[in-house]
C-alpha positions as CSV (number, residue, x, y, z in Angstrom):
1,M,-2.7,-5.9,-44.6
2,S,-1.8,-5.2,-41.0
3,L,-3.0,-2.3,-38.9
4,Q,0.5,-0.8,-39.0
5,E,0.6,-0.9,-42.8
6,R,-2.9,0.6,-42.9
7,L,-1.9,3.5,-40.7
8,E,1.2,4.2,-42.8
9,I,-1.0,4.3,-45.9
10,I,-3.5,6.7,-44.2
11,R,-0.7,9.0,-43.0
12,S,0.8,9.2,-46.5
13,S,-2.6,9.6,-48.3
14,P,-4.5,12.9,-49.1
15,T,-6.9,14.0,-46.3
16,P,-10.5,13.0,-47.1
17,R,-12.7,15.9,-48.1
18,G,-15.7,15.1,-46.1
19,E,-17.4,12.9,-43.4
20,E,-18.4,10.1,-45.8
21,Q,-15.0,9.8,-47.3
22,A,-13.4,9.8,-43.8
23,K,-15.9,7.1,-42.7
24,F,-15.1,4.7,-45.6
25,Q,-11.5,5.6,-46.4
26,I,-10.2,5.7,-42.8
27,I,-12.6,4.6,-40.1
28,A,-14.0,1.4,-41.7
29,P,-10.6,0.1,-42.8
30,I,-9.2,0.6,-39.3
31,L,-12.1,-1.2,-37.8
32,Q,-11.5,-4.1,-40.2
33,N,-8.0,-4.4,-38.9
34,L,-9.4,-4.5,-35.4
35,D,-11.4,-7.7,-36.3
36,W,-14.7,-5.9,-37.0
37,D,-16.3,-6.7,-40.4
38,P,-17.3,-3.4,-41.9
39,Y,-19.8,-5.2,-44.1
40,G,-21.1,-7.7,-41.6
41,P,-24.1,-7.5,-39.2
42,E,-22.0,-6.4,-36.2
43,V,-21.1,-3.0,-37.7
44,L,-24.3,-1.0,-37.8
45,Y,-24.4,2.3,-39.9
46,E,-26.8,5.1,-39.1
47,H,-27.9,3.2,-36.0
48,P,-31.0,4.8,-34.3
49,V,-30.5,5.8,-30.7
50,G,-32.7,7.5,-28.1
51,G,-36.1,6.2,-29.3
52,K,-38.7,8.5,-30.8
53,G,-37.3,11.9,-31.3
54,G,-33.7,10.6,-30.9
55,G,-31.0,10.6,-33.5
56,R,-28.8,8.3,-35.5
57,V,-25.1,7.5,-34.7
58,D,-22.8,7.0,-37.6
59,I,-21.4,3.6,-36.5
60,A,-22.5,1.2,-33.7
61,L,-20.3,-1.9,-32.9
62,S,-22.4,-4.8,-31.6
63,S,-21.9,-8.4,-30.5
64,S,-24.6,-11.0,-29.7
65,G,-27.3,-8.3,-30.1
66,R,-25.6,-5.9,-27.6
67,V,-24.1,-2.6,-28.8
68,V,-20.7,-2.2,-27.1
69,A,-19.4,1.0,-28.6
70,L,-20.6,4.0,-30.7
71,I,-18.6,6.0,-33.2
72,E,-19.7,9.4,-34.3
73,A,-17.9,10.6,-37.5
74,K,-17.2,14.2,-38.5
75,A,-15.4,15.7,-41.5
76,P,-11.6,16.1,-41.2
77,G,-10.8,19.6,-39.8
78,S,-14.0,19.8,-37.8
79,D,-14.0,21.2,-34.3
80,L,-14.8,18.0,-32.3
81,S,-15.4,20.0,-29.1
82,S,-18.7,21.3,-30.5
83,H,-20.0,17.7,-31.0
84,V,-19.1,16.1,-27.6
85,G,-22.5,16.5,-26.2
86,Q,-24.1,14.8,-29.2
87,V,-22.0,11.6,-28.9
88,L,-22.3,11.4,-25.1
89,G,-26.0,11.8,-25.4
90,Y,-26.2,8.9,-27.8
91,A,-24.0,6.8,-25.6
92,F,-26.1,7.5,-22.5
93,H,-29.3,6.4,-24.2
94,E,-27.6,3.3,-25.6
95,G,-25.8,2.4,-22.4
96,V,-22.5,1.5,-24.1
97,D,-19.1,1.1,-22.5
98,I,-17.1,3.3,-24.8
99,C,-18.0,6.0,-27.3
100,V,-15.8,7.7,-29.9
101,L,-15.9,11.1,-31.7
102,T,-13.6,11.1,-34.7
103,T,-12.6,12.8,-38.0
104,G,-10.8,9.6,-39.0
105,L,-7.5,11.4,-38.3
106,E,-8.3,12.6,-34.8
107,W,-10.0,10.2,-32.3
108,W,-11.5,11.3,-28.9
109,L,-12.4,8.3,-26.7
110,Y,-14.9,8.6,-23.8
111,L,-16.3,6.5,-20.9
112,P,-19.8,7.8,-21.2
113,R,-21.1,6.3,-17.9
114,E,-18.4,7.8,-15.7
115,S,-19.3,10.9,-13.6
116,G,-17.9,14.3,-14.1
117,P,-17.8,16.9,-16.9
118,P,-17.0,15.6,-20.5
119,S,-13.4,16.6,-20.2
120,E,-13.0,14.2,-17.3
121,R,-14.8,11.4,-19.1
122,R,-12.4,11.5,-22.0
123,F,-9.6,9.0,-21.4
124,A,-7.6,9.1,-24.7
125,V,-6.9,11.3,-27.7
126,L,-5.4,9.7,-30.8
127,N,-3.9,11.6,-33.7
128,V,-3.4,9.2,-36.6
129,A,-1.3,11.8,-38.5
130,K,1.1,12.7,-35.7
131,D,1.3,10.1,-32.9
132,P,3.9,7.4,-33.0
133,V,2.6,4.4,-34.9
134,E,3.6,2.1,-32.0
135,Q,1.4,4.1,-29.6
136,L,-1.5,4.1,-32.1
137,L,-1.3,0.4,-32.5
138,E,-1.4,-0.2,-28.8
139,D,-4.3,2.2,-28.1
140,F,-6.5,1.0,-31.0
141,E,-6.0,-2.6,-30.0
142,A,-6.6,-1.9,-26.3
143,F,-9.8,0.2,-26.7
144,L,-11.5,-0.6,-30.0
145,S,-10.5,-4.2,-31.0
146,K,-13.4,-6.6,-31.1
147,E,-11.9,-9.0,-28.5
148,M,-11.2,-6.2,-26.0
149,L,-14.6,-4.6,-26.3
150,V,-16.7,-7.8,-26.3
151,S,-14.8,-9.2,-23.3
152,G,-15.2,-5.9,-21.3
153,R,-11.4,-5.5,-20.9
154,A,-11.4,-2.4,-23.0
155,E,-13.6,-0.6,-20.5
156,K,-11.4,-1.8,-17.6
157,R,-8.3,-0.6,-19.3
158,A,-9.9,2.7,-20.2
159,K,-11.0,3.3,-16.6
160,A,-7.4,2.7,-15.4
161,V,-6.0,5.1,-18.0
162,R,-8.6,7.7,-17.0
163,K,-7.9,7.4,-13.3
164,A,-4.1,7.8,-13.9
165,G,-4.8,10.8,-16.1
166,L,-7.0,12.5,-13.6
167,E,-4.4,11.9,-10.8
168,A,-1.6,13.2,-13.0
169,A,-3.7,16.4,-13.8
170,Q,-4.3,16.9,-10.1
171,L,-0.6,16.5,-9.3
172,N,0.4,18.8,-12.1
173,K,-1.9,21.4,-10.6
174,E,-1.1,21.0,-6.9
175,I,2.6,20.1,-6.8
176,P,3.9,23.6,-8.0
177,S,1.7,25.3,-5.4
178,I,2.9,23.0,-2.6
179,W,6.5,23.5,-3.6
180,S,6.0,27.3,-3.7
181,R,4.5,27.2,-0.2
182,M,7.4,25.1,1.1
183,Q,9.8,27.7,-0.2
184,T,8.0,30.8,0.9
185,E,6.9,29.4,4.3
186,A,10.3,27.8,5.0
187,D,9.2,24.2,5.5
188,E,11.3,22.9,8.4
189,E,12.1,19.5,6.7
190,L,13.2,21.3,3.5
191,V,15.4,23.7,5.4
192,E,17.1,20.8,7.2
193,L,17.6,18.8,4.0
194,L,19.1,21.7,2.1
195,S,21.4,22.5,5.1
196,K,22.5,18.9,5.1
197,R,23.2,18.9,1.3
198,V,25.2,22.1,1.6
199,Y,27.3,20.7,4.3
200,E,28.0,17.5,2.4
201,K,29.1,19.5,-0.7
202,L,31.0,22.4,0.9
203,S,31.7,21.3,4.5
204,L,30.0,24.6,5.5
205,R,26.9,24.7,7.7
206,P,24.5,27.5,6.7
207,T,22.3,29.1,9.3
208,K,18.6,28.8,9.1
209,P,18.1,32.4,7.9
210,Q,20.7,31.7,5.1
211,V,18.8,28.6,4.0
212,I,15.5,30.4,4.0
213,A,16.9,33.2,1.9
214,A,18.2,30.7,-0.6
215,L,14.8,29.0,-0.8
216,Q,13.0,32.3,-1.3
217,G,15.4,33.5,-4.0
218,S,16.9,36.3,-1.9
219,P,20.6,37.1,-1.5
220,I,22.3,35.0,1.1
221,P,23.0,37.1,4.2
222,P,26.3,36.7,6.1
223,A,26.2,34.7,9.2
224,G,25.9,36.7,12.4
225,I,29.2,37.8,14.0
226,P,29.2,38.3,17.7
227,A,29.6,41.9,18.7
228,D,32.6,43.1,20.6
229,P,32.0,43.6,24.3
230,P,31.3,47.3,25.2
231,E,34.2,49.3,26.6
232,A,34.1,50.1,30.3
233,P,33.5,53.7,31.3
234,P,36.6,55.5,32.4
235,A,37.3,55.2,36.2
236,P,37.4,58.3,38.3
237,P,41.0,59.3,39.2
238,G,42.5,57.1,41.9
239,E,40.0,54.2,41.3
240,K,40.7,50.9,39.7
241,Q,39.3,50.5,36.2
242,P,36.3,48.2,36.6
243,G,35.8,45.2,34.3
244,I,32.7,44.5,32.3
245,R,30.4,42.4,34.4
246,R,27.4,40.5,33.2
247,K,24.2,41.3,34.9
248,P,23.9,38.4,37.4
249,R,21.2,35.9,36.6
250,P,18.8,35.2,39.5
251,S,20.1,32.1,41.3
252,V,17.1,30.0,40.4
253,K,16.8,26.9,38.3
254,P,15.0,26.9,34.9
255,T,11.5,25.6,34.9
256,A,11.3,24.9,31.1
257,I,12.9,25.2,27.8
258,E,11.2,26.3,24.6
259,L,12.4,25.0,21.2
260,W,10.8,25.0,17.8
261,G,7.7,26.5,19.3
262,E,7.3,23.7,21.9
263,R,7.6,24.1,25.6
264,R,9.2,21.3,27.6
265,P,9.4,21.3,31.5
266,V,12.9,20.8,33.0
267,S,14.2,20.8,36.5
268,S,17.8,22.0,36.0
269,H,20.2,23.4,33.4
270,K,21.5,19.8,33.0
271,D,18.0,18.6,32.5
272,G,17.4,21.3,29.8
273,F,20.6,20.2,28.0
274,K,19.5,16.6,28.0
275,T,16.1,17.6,26.7
276,V,17.7,19.5,23.7
277,L,19.8,16.3,23.0
278,D,16.6,14.2,23.1
279,L,14.8,16.5,20.6
280,L,17.8,16.6,18.3
281,W,18.0,12.8,18.2
282,E,14.3,12.5,17.7
283,R,14.4,14.9,14.7
284,H,17.7,14.0,13.1
285,R,18.4,10.4,13.9
286,D,18.3,9.5,10.2
287,D,20.7,12.4,9.3
288,D,24.4,12.5,9.6
289,F,24.3,12.5,13.4
290,D,28.1,12.0,13.6
291,R,28.4,15.8,13.1
292,V,28.0,16.1,16.9
293,L,31.4,14.4,17.3
294,E,33.1,17.4,15.6
295,F,32.8,19.7,18.6
296,K,35.3,19.6,21.5
297,G,36.8,21.8,24.2
298,R,40.5,22.3,24.8
299,K,41.2,18.6,25.3
300,F,38.1,16.5,25.2
301,P,35.2,16.2,22.8
302,F,31.6,17.3,23.7
303,A,30.3,13.9,22.4
304,A,31.7,10.5,21.7
305,R,30.6,7.0,20.7
306,H,31.4,5.5,24.2
307,P,31.2,7.0,27.7
308,G,34.9,7.1,28.3
309,G,35.4,9.4,25.3
310,V,34.0,12.4,27.1
311,K,35.8,14.2,29.9
312,Y,34.0,12.9,33.0
313,G,32.4,9.9,31.3
314,D,34.2,7.4,33.6
315,A,32.7,9.3,36.5
316,G,29.2,8.9,35.1
317,Q,28.8,12.5,34.0
318,Y,27.4,11.8,30.5
319,Y,24.1,11.4,28.8
320,E,23.0,9.1,26.0
321,P,19.7,10.1,24.3
322,S,17.3,7.2,23.7
323,N,19.9,4.4,23.3
324,S,21.4,6.3,20.4
325,G,25.0,5.2,20.9
326,Y,26.1,8.8,21.3
327,F,27.4,10.0,24.7
328,F,27.4,13.6,25.6
329,D,29.5,15.4,28.3
330,T,27.1,16.9,30.9
331,H,29.7,18.4,33.1
332,G,29.8,22.2,33.1
333,S,28.2,25.4,34.3
334,A,24.8,26.5,33.2
335,H,26.4,28.9,30.7
336,D,28.6,26.1,29.3
337,L,25.7,23.7,28.9
338,E,23.6,26.3,27.2
339,R,26.4,27.2,24.8
340,K,27.0,23.5,23.9
341,A,23.2,23.1,23.3
342,R,23.2,26.0,20.9
343,K,26.3,24.7,19.0
344,F,24.6,21.4,18.5
345,L,21.4,23.1,17.2
346,E,23.4,25.2,14.8
347,S,25.3,22.2,13.5
348,F,22.0,20.7,12.2
349,G,21.0,24.0,10.5
350,H,18.8,25.4,13.2
351,D,19.0,29.0,14.5
352,P,20.5,28.9,18.0
353,S,18.2,31.7,19.1
354,E,15.2,29.3,18.7
355,L,16.3,27.8,22.1
356,K,14.9,29.7,25.1
357,V,15.6,28.9,28.7
358,L,12.6,29.9,30.9
359,Y,12.7,30.7,34.6
360,D,9.0,31.5,35.3
């Protein structure tokens, strides 16, 4: 009779009434299918462990005079968790590779010599009545067959399974909290990725505040709309109505720009524009960088794939960040260059207000 046939019979038979019936109606027959002779000298019943004052384990599996596994049997329906200390204590004194706590229908398998609490030393739980037969066949053969136990391969396999289980438990605990922090703290890479995916799907570029709102489960706010310029105060009779004039900026060159919390020294507005382009290329070179080609003035694009594609490219007024193959028009006033820099930032999902031009 094969182990598969044996398991099918056990699953269809009445549950044994006590520990002894479980031992001889379920446990011993399974061991026999795993090449252990239940009536031979290598299967030891009521085996003494722990020396004087110790106890007796229900079944010890031995080979060439060495015990390789211990099996402690309990009645079906027993709470195995209240007997874990007993079997681990036996296994510690005996120095075995693997020990088992079982009702015949439920099997808890341990690596007794590993460190950690008992829950971390348990590497497998088998339920003969409920688990798929194919999985039971694989696990019984891998961990309790005579060949695997005697050769030491059962212990190696069990250690690998335990390690994978502990790692999965750690990931199961940590990944949700990491994901939650990425959403609530607006992880920069996540914001950029979501912005990119939205653009690919909708051809719309959400602003950074809109992406953050989506990640945090808040309503998406409308994008900022530039305010209308204030009306000029009425002119006194006989005087010409004045236009609205911007407060003149001191005629000094910027000394630095600040972007994404980092300060970078610059020597001019053009230098600041080039620095923004360098930072964008450094951060987004693996993204859809062709989006910079979408922006243009009245006749000429702000960026092209060759120098002659921008307005004054043939005159040398272009910039290529880090041999990227993208050429940007650098001709224009300080206001024009700053406006273009902010447009490029926004196209990659950044808030344009993150760019600060410093004059001190």
